C-alpha positions as CSV (number, residue, x, y, z in Angstrom):
1,M,24.7,-10.1,47.1
2,S,21.7,-10.7,45.1
3,E,21.0,-9.7,41.5
4,E,17.7,-7.5,41.9
5,C,15.3,-9.0,39.6
6,T,13.5,-7.1,36.8
7,H,11.2,-9.2,35.9
8,N,13.2,-9.1,32.2
9,C,14.0,-13.6,32.8
10,S,16.0,-13.3,29.0
11,T,18.8,-10.8,30.6
12,C,19.4,-12.6,34.0
13,S,22.3,-14.3,35.0
14,S,19.8,-16.7,36.8
15,S,17.3,-17.2,35.1
16,G,18.3,-21.0,34.8
17,S,17.7,-21.7,38.2
18,C,15.5,-18.5,39.6
19,S,12.9,-19.0,41.5
20,E,11.1,-16.2,40.9
21,K,10.6,-16.9,36.9
22,Q,7.3,-16.0,35.9
23,D,5.3,-16.5,32.6
24,F,4.2,-13.5,31.0
25,T,1.8,-14.5,28.2
26,E,-1.2,-12.5,27.9
27,K,-4.1,-15.3,26.9
28,L,-7.1,-13.4,24.1
29,A,-10.3,-12.7,25.7
30,E,-12.5,-15.9,25.3
31,G,-14.3,-15.9,21.7
32,S,-11.0,-13.6,19.9
33,K,-8.9,-15.6,17.4
34,V,-5.6,-14.5,16.2
35,K,-3.8,-16.8,14.0
36,H,-0.1,-14.9,13.6
37,V,1.3,-11.8,14.8
38,Y,3.9,-9.5,13.2
39,A,5.7,-6.9,15.1
40,I,6.9,-3.9,13.4
41,M,9.8,-1.9,15.1
42,S,12.5,0.9,14.5
43,G,15.1,1.9,16.5
44,K,14.0,5.5,16.6
45,G,11.3,7.6,15.8
46,G,10.3,9.2,12.5
47,V,11.1,6.2,9.9
48,G,8.0,5.7,9.2
49,K,7.5,2.3,10.6
50,S,3.5,3.3,11.3
51,L,3.5,3.8,7.1
52,V,5.3,0.5,6.4
53,T,2.6,-1.2,9.7
54,S,-0.1,0.3,7.5
55,L,0.9,-0.3,4.0
56,I,1.8,-4.6,5.2
57,A,-1.9,-4.7,6.5
58,A,-3.7,-3.1,3.4
59,N,-2.0,-5.2,1.4
60,F,-2.5,-8.5,3.1
61,Q,-5.8,-7.6,3.5
62,K,-6.3,-7.1,-0.4
63,K,-4.8,-10.9,-0.6
64,G,-7.7,-11.7,0.9
65,Y,-6.6,-12.4,4.5
66,R,-8.5,-10.8,8.0
67,T,-6.3,-8.1,8.9
68,A,-5.8,-6.7,12.1
69,I,-3.7,-3.7,13.9
70,L,-3.1,-2.9,17.2
71,D,-1.7,0.5,17.7
72,A,0.9,-0.3,20.3
73,D,2.3,3.3,20.3
74,I,0.4,4.7,22.9
75,T,1.7,8.1,22.7
76,G,2.2,8.9,19.6
77,P,-0.8,6.7,17.3
78,S,-1.3,7.6,14.0
79,I,-2.9,4.1,11.9
80,P,-6.5,5.3,12.9
81,R,-6.3,8.6,10.8
82,A,-4.0,6.9,7.9
83,F,-6.9,4.1,7.9
84,G,-10.0,7.4,7.8
85,V,-10.9,5.8,10.8
86,D,-12.0,8.2,13.3
87,G,-14.8,8.9,16.1
88,F,-14.5,9.3,19.8
89,G,-14.8,5.7,21.9
90,L,-14.6,1.9,20.9
91,D,-17.6,-0.4,20.5
92,V,-18.0,-3.2,23.2
93,T,-19.8,-6.7,23.5
94,P,-23.3,-6.5,24.7
95,D,-21.9,-7.6,27.9
96,G,-20.3,-4.7,28.7
97,K,-16.7,-6.7,28.9
98,L,-14.6,-6.6,26.0
99,M,-13.5,-3.5,23.1
100,V,-14.9,-3.9,19.5
101,P,-11.9,-2.7,16.9
102,A,-12.7,-0.1,14.8
103,V,-13.1,-1.3,11.3
104,S,-11.5,0.1,8.1
105,M,-13.2,0.4,4.6
106,N,-12.0,-3.0,3.4
107,G,-12.0,-5.1,6.6
108,T,-8.9,-4.1,8.7
109,Q,-9.5,-3.9,12.7
110,I,-8.1,-1.5,14.6
111,V,-7.9,-1.0,17.9
112,S,-5.5,2.4,19.0
113,A,-5.2,5.3,22.2
114,N,-6.5,7.5,19.3
115,L,-9.8,5.9,19.3
116,L,-10.6,6.7,23.1
117,L,-9.4,10.1,23.1
118,K,-12.6,13.2,22.5
119,N,-9.6,15.0,20.5
120,D,-6.9,13.1,18.8
121,T,-5.0,15.8,18.8
122,D,-4.8,15.4,23.1
123,P,-1.3,14.2,24.5
124,I,-1.1,11.1,26.5
125,I,1.2,11.8,29.3
126,W,1.5,8.3,31.6
127,R,4.2,6.5,33.1
128,G,6.0,3.6,31.0
129,S,3.9,0.6,33.7
130,L,0.5,2.4,32.7
131,I,1.6,2.5,28.9
132,A,2.5,-1.6,29.1
133,S,-0.4,-2.4,30.8
134,A,-2.7,-0.8,27.8
135,V,-0.8,-2.5,25.4
136,K,-2.3,-6.3,26.9
137,Q,-5.4,-4.4,27.6
138,F,-5.7,-4.0,23.6
139,W,-4.4,-7.6,23.1
140,G,-6.3,-9.5,25.6
141,E,-9.5,-7.6,26.4
142,T,-10.4,-6.7,23.3
143,F,-12.6,-9.3,20.9
144,W,-10.4,-9.6,18.1
145,N,-12.9,-11.0,15.6
146,E,-10.8,-14.4,13.2
147,V,-7.9,-12.3,12.4
148,D,-5.1,-14.2,10.0
149,Y,-3.0,-11.8,10.8
150,M,-2.5,-9.2,13.3
151,F,0.9,-6.4,13.1
152,V,1.7,-4.4,15.9
153,D,2.7,-0.9,15.7
154,M,5.2,-0.4,17.9
155,P,6.6,2.3,19.3
156,P,10.4,3.7,18.8
157,G,13.2,2.0,20.9
158,T,13.5,-0.8,22.8
159,G,12.0,0.2,26.1
160,D,9.1,-0.7,28.1
161,V,6.5,-1.7,24.7
162,P,8.6,-3.7,23.0
163,L,9.1,-5.8,26.3
164,T,5.8,-6.1,27.0
165,V,4.8,-7.1,23.3
166,F,7.7,-9.8,23.0
167,Q,7.1,-11.3,26.5
168,S,3.1,-11.2,26.3
169,L,2.2,-11.8,23.0
170,P,2.5,-14.8,20.8
171,V,5.0,-12.4,18.1
172,D,5.8,-15.3,15.5
173,G,8.5,-13.1,13.9
174,I,9.6,-8.7,13.4
175,I,9.9,-6.6,10.8
176,V,12.5,-4.0,11.3
177,V,11.8,-0.1,9.6
178,T,15.0,2.1,8.7
179,S,16.2,4.7,7.0
180,P,19.6,6.0,5.5
181,Q,21.0,7.9,7.8
182,D,24.6,6.3,9.5
183,L,23.1,7.2,12.7
184,V,19.2,5.4,12.1
185,S,21.6,2.3,10.9
186,M,23.6,2.5,13.8
187,I,20.0,2.6,15.9
188,V,18.9,-0.4,13.8
189,E,21.2,-2.8,15.1
190,K,19.8,-2.4,18.6
191,A,16.8,-3.3,17.6
192,V,17.8,-6.6,15.6
193,K,20.0,-7.4,18.8
194,M,17.1,-6.9,21.4
195,A,14.8,-9.1,18.7
196,Q,17.6,-11.9,18.8
197,K,17.7,-11.3,22.4
198,M,14.3,-11.8,23.0
199,N,14.5,-15.0,20.6
200,I,12.3,-13.5,18.1
201,P,12.4,-14.5,14.1
202,I,13.2,-11.8,12.0
203,V,11.5,-11.3,8.9
204,G,13.7,-9.0,7.6
205,I,14.3,-4.9,6.9
206,V,12.3,-2.5,5.4
207,E,14.2,1.0,4.7
208,N,12.5,4.1,3.9
209,M,13.1,7.1,2.3
210,S,15.7,5.4,0.2
211,Y,15.8,7.4,-2.5
212,L,14.3,10.1,-4.4
213,E,12.8,9.0,-8.2
214,C,13.4,12.3,-10.1
215,P,10.2,12.7,-11.8
216,D,11.9,14.0,-15.2
217,C,15.2,11.8,-15.8
218,H,13.9,8.9,-12.9
219,K,17.3,8.7,-12.2
220,H,17.1,8.0,-8.1
221,I,18.7,10.6,-5.8
222,N,19.9,9.6,-2.1
223,V,18.9,12.5,-0.1
224,F,19.9,11.3,3.1
225,G,23.6,9.4,1.4
226,E,24.1,6.3,0.7
227,S,22.6,4.0,2.2
228,H,24.4,0.6,4.2
229,I,21.4,-1.5,4.9
230,D,22.5,-4.5,3.0
231,D,25.9,-4.7,4.9
232,I,24.0,-4.4,8.0
233,A,21.4,-6.9,6.9
234,A,24.1,-9.3,5.9
235,E,25.7,-8.8,9.0
236,Y,22.6,-10.5,10.8
237,G,21.8,-12.8,8.2
238,I,18.6,-10.7,7.3
239,K,16.8,-9.9,4.3
240,V,16.1,-6.8,3.1
241,L,12.2,-6.7,2.1
242,A,12.0,-3.2,0.5
243,K,13.6,0.2,-0.3
244,M,11.0,2.8,-0.3
245,P,11.3,6.1,-1.9
246,I,10.0,9.3,-0.8
247,D,6.9,9.1,-2.6
248,P,4.5,12.7,-2.1
249,M,1.9,10.8,-3.5
250,I,1.6,8.2,-0.7
251,A,1.9,10.8,2.1
252,Q,-1.0,12.8,0.3
253,M,-3.0,9.3,0.0
254,V,-1.8,8.8,4.2
255,D,-3.3,12.8,5.0
256,A,-6.5,12.0,3.6
257,G,-7.2,8.6,4.9
258,K,-6.8,6.6,2.0
259,I,-4.1,4.3,2.6
260,E,-6.0,0.9,1.9
261,Y,-6.2,2.4,-1.3
262,V,-2.5,3.1,-2.0
263,D,-1.1,1.2,-5.3
264,T,2.4,0.4,-4.5
265,Q,4.1,-3.3,-4.9
266,Y,6.6,-2.5,-1.8
267,M,5.2,-4.6,0.7
268,D,5.2,-7.5,-2.0
269,C,8.1,-9.3,-0.7
270,A,7.1,-8.9,2.9
271,L,3.5,-10.3,2.2
272,D,5.7,-13.3,0.6
273,D,8.3,-14.1,2.9
274,I,6.0,-13.9,5.9
275,V,3.0,-16.2,4.4
276,A,6.2,-18.6,3.7
277,I,7.2,-18.5,7.0
278,D,3.5,-19.6,8.5
279,K,3.8,-22.4,6.0
280,A,6.9,-23.7,6.9
281,V,6.1,-23.6,10.8
282,D,2.4,-25.0,9.9
283,N,4.3,-28.1,8.1
284,V,6.1,-28.5,10.9
285,K,3.7,-28.6,13.2
């Protein structure tokens, strides 16, 4: 009995000889330009993936790169609020064929499902296939204007949307976000293994909520227990890019829509590593 085709060629035992093998790559719209694409993913929700995406994009923008965020977390979008971008409806090009991203105060281009809702608290109740289709539309039916670095904020887990992003977009690499709990550390391995199966390079891991710094003595308090991220990173030969503390100031800035004005160096290592990877690739080309 032949194996039923799921259209996921990376996991198919017959991928070498299958006549149904397809190219799922989604093309950019004419006139759009995106040089590099990096996905930010996690094995579960609640670890600060959108925060890390926002900080990385804002950091790159401050360094003079033209950045964009494709908010692929369709049912839980939070990027627009973090950047202070709101309002119902995205603009369209003069011919009415393409969406035009919203633009933050510092110039980051953003497309998110929340920008298509009359009320940003309205739920999006869609099945997986429709959500995956929306992600492809955000990529291929949007006028992305001379983007140096696009960051894709992925939904948690390893389901439809991550698979769609990895198969449809030219992803240069991923950054995995986690937190110190044992359970989350276990689940982050699933994200790492998925990236490996899809042949997507892993830039590194960011551990959020790594510790709390006492405001008086500056001692680091491990609120969620001892971290095992260094052990996991060593096991897979992956770099730990940052260990971000629990910082009330960052939470306040996100709530106020001022993520671009957060003055931290947490993402500097991630920026340096991404730029180094791209320079190495460009030299090979």
